[in-house]
N, C-alpha and C positions, 0 to 999 in steps of 0.2 A: 686127868683126861681133859682141865682147862687148855694144856698145853697143845693137845692135839683138835681142838677146837680151834683156836688161834692159829693153830699153824692150816686147817684148812678155808678158814678166814684169809689170812694172806693169800694163799694160793688162789680163791675165787677174787679178790680184787685184784690181784697181779692178771690172772686172765681176761677180766673185766676190761683193766687198762690195757691189756696188749689187743684186744676188739679194736679199739679206735685205733692203737698204732701204725699195723700198716698200713701204707700209701698205697693205693690202686692207682693202677696204671692212669696217666695222666696225657691229654694230648698235647703233641709231639714226643712222648716215650713210644721207643720202637720195641713192640711186645712182640712180634710177626716174625722173627728169626729162632726164637726160643726153640731149643732141644729138650729133650727128657733125658739127657746124656750129659756128663763132662767129663773132659779128660781131666782135669783136674781142679781141685779148690785153692783160692790162696784169700787170705786176707792181708789188705792194705789199710796201714795206719799211720802212715807219712802225714797225712793230714793233721792228726791227733798231735804227733812227734814235733810240728812244725808251732803247734800252740803250744809248745810246753808241757805235753803229756808223759812223759817220763817212763817212769815205770809203771804206772797204769795202763798206759797205750801198749806196753810190752805185753803188759799181764793178760791184755783185752785180745791180741793179735794170738796167743798161745790158746786160749780159752775158745776162743772164736772160734778157732782153724778147727779144734777137737770138738765142738756143737757141730760145728757144719758138716765136720765127718761123719759124726752119725747121724745125723739128720739128714742128709744127702746119702749115705752108705749105697742106698740099691740107684744112684742115678750118677755113682762116680764112677771113672777107670773108662779104657776106649778111646774113640779116634775125635769125640765131640771136640767142641769151643773147651776153653778154661774158663771156671767163673771163678772172678777177680770181686770178692766183696770189700769197697772202699766205704771206709769208717770217716765220717767227716765232724762228727760232735758226740761225745760223749759226758752226760753231765751229772754229776752223783750231788743231789742236793743232802745239806748237812741236817742231819737225824740224830736227836736225842730223846725221840721219845714221849714229845713233850706236847705235839699237837695233836689234837684229841679232836676227832670228826664227831658229825651227828649221832647221838646217842652213847657218846662215850665208846666206841666201837676204833679209833684211833682213823690214821688214814690222813683226812685232810688234804691239802693239795701239797705234801712232799713226795716227790715223785724222782724218780733216775731216768735219763733218756739216753737214749741211742742210735744215733744215727748217721744214715749211709745209703749208699746204692748198690746194689748187684750188679756186674757188669757180666758181658758173653763178649768172651774176646776172641777173633778166630788166631790162628795160629800167624800171621804174621802181625799181630800185636793190635790189630783196630778194632777197635769198639761195635759191636753188629747191633747188640740192644741193650737195654740198662732199666734197672726195675729199682724204683726209690720206697725207702723204707723208713718208719720211725718207728722206736718199742718206749715203751714208758711201762714201769713197774713202780708200786709203791717202794720207797726208801727204808723201808722199814723190812723191805724182805729178807735180810742179808740177816735176822736175829737181832741181840741184842744190842744197841747202841755202845756200849763201854767195851765190846768185847774185842781184842785188839785185830781181828781177823774178821770183822764186820767188813770194811771197805774191799777187802778180798771175795768175800764171799758174795756181796753183791756187782765186781765185776762178773765174775762167772755163772751166777744167777742172770743177769740182762744179758750177756751171751748167749746162753743155752736158751733162752725165750725166742731173742733175734734170729738164731738159725731155725727154731721150731718151724716162726710163723713166715721166714724166708722161704722154707721148703715146701708148705702151704701153699702160698702166695704165687709161686715162680709159675709163670706159663709152661707149658708144655709136657704136664702131666699126662 
């Protein structure tokens, strides 16, 4: 019973943080050329690899590609431009379960962040529109900190949340 309550609390916290995550279109960001359909989706993690991201960046590429394909399934295929999601930052805070927020409910300021932008790319390779996005979630979302699979689950979870928010936030629907 307590596990289900904690899971619901974690989901609520992730949702609350994610609400602050997506960045709305800003001055200078072209949102006028967005289409409701994309020919394909691609995840670019080269900026992370250049920063020494290694295996976490490669895992993120696979997880985010799969999550985007699920989230945007009704918008993929056809002759539209390609959607390229370029990830520029992945921050996973050290989480050992010791930071307790107000009321003893956990949380505090230990959050994971995924930063990037969605680019609409035409057949010639020109970027015709862009949409920046930052997603945050509690570091505790991956489960028990001492479980060796914790880091991997955190990457999969933030990729899924990023893809869901991107699907909601992209213009053109």
